[in-house]
N, C-alpha and C positions, 0 to 999 in steps of 0.2 A: 455261515453268518457273515463272514467278511465279504462275500460276493454281494450280498444284499446291501451292505453298508456302502460299497463302492458305487452302486447304482443310484443311491440317493444323494451323493455328494453334489453340492451346488444348488440344490433345490431351495434352500432357505435364502440364498442370494437372489434368486428370481422373485421370491415373495417380497423380500426387502425392497427391490427395485420397483415392483408394482405398487407397494405401499407408499414409497417416496413419491412416485408419479401421481398417485391419487391425492395425497396430501398437498402436493404442489398445485394441482388443479383446483382443489377445494380452497386453498389460500388465495389463488388468483380470482376465483369466483367471488369470494367474500370481499376482496379488495375492490372489485368492480361494483358490487352492491353498495359498499360504503361510499364510493365516489359518486354514484348515481343519487344516493340518498342526500348527500351533501349538496349536490347541484340542484336537486328538487327544492330543498330548503332555501337555498340562495335565491332561486328564481321565484319562489312563492313570496319571499320577503320583498323582492324587487317589484313584483306585481302589486303588492299592497302599497308600497311606497309610491308607485306610479299612480295608483288610484287616488291617494291622498294629495299628490302633487296636482293632478287634474282637478280635484275638488277645490284645492286652494286657488287654482287658476280660474275656476268657474265663479268662485266668490268674488274675485277681483273683476272678472268680466261683467257680472251682473251689476256690481257697483258702478263700473265704468259706463255701462249702457244707460243706466238710470241717470247718472250725472250728465252724460252727453245729452240725454233727452231734456233735462232741466235747462241745459245751456242751448237748446235748439240746434244741436249738431246732429248730422246724419251718421248712422252706423256704417263703418267702413266694411267693404267686402272681406278684406284680409286685415285683421287687426294687428296690433303690435305683438312682437314676441319678446319674451324675457326669460331669464334664468333664475330659478329659486336658489337662495343661498343659505338657508337656515335649516337646522334640524335634520331629520331623516330624509327630507325631500331635497337636500342640498345637491346641486348639479343637474336637476331636471330642467330641460328646456320646455317652455310653454308657448304654444302657438294658439291664438284666438282668432276664429273666423266668425263674423257677425253679419246677419242679414236682417232687414227690418221690413215691416209692412204696416200700412195704416188700416185700422179696423173701425167701422162705424156701427154702433148698436144704439138704437133709439136715437136720442139726441147727442150721444157722446161719441167722440172720435178719439182714439188712442192708438199708440204704436205698440206692436208686438215684435220683440227681438228674438231671433233664433240664434243661439250661440253654440258654437262647436269648439270645445277646448281639447287640445291634443298635448299630452305630456310625454316626454321621452327622455331616456338617459342612455348614453352609449351610442354605438354605431350599429346600424342594421346589419345583421349577420353575425355579430359577436355573440358569444355564449351568455354574456351578462346584459345584453340589450333588453330593455323593457319599455313598454309604451302603453298608454291608456287614452281613450277618447271618451269624453262626456258631452252629451247634448243637453242644452238647457233652453227653455223658453220663458221669457219674462216680459211683462208689459209695464207701461207707465200709466196705467189706468188709475184714476183717483179712487 
């Protein structure tokens, strides 16, 4: 019987090492999943904020285009840029591009403005960089 016991000596140490390695790999995998989940949540939140920032920029651009039409000013090819400073859209840079064209229907002539609003926060290539573009058409037709 002592010969059989001598052959099995150290077998439990091998099992313990294998289990430790398996649990370490499982822990590393779970940590990676947790980090990816957190990053996805952050980027999803940022994408929503970018959309709301672009939507805010579009509201301003529509108002500005109509006010410029009332003042008989032409739409600039590259409009002004500005940075939002309030709420969840704080820090978003907004760039507005505007083109206009005159349209005549029956006896009415009016202007149609094509607005492109680009909102971004961060630097391109960064993990937290987000941007969104919205295109809007509006006219000053009565």
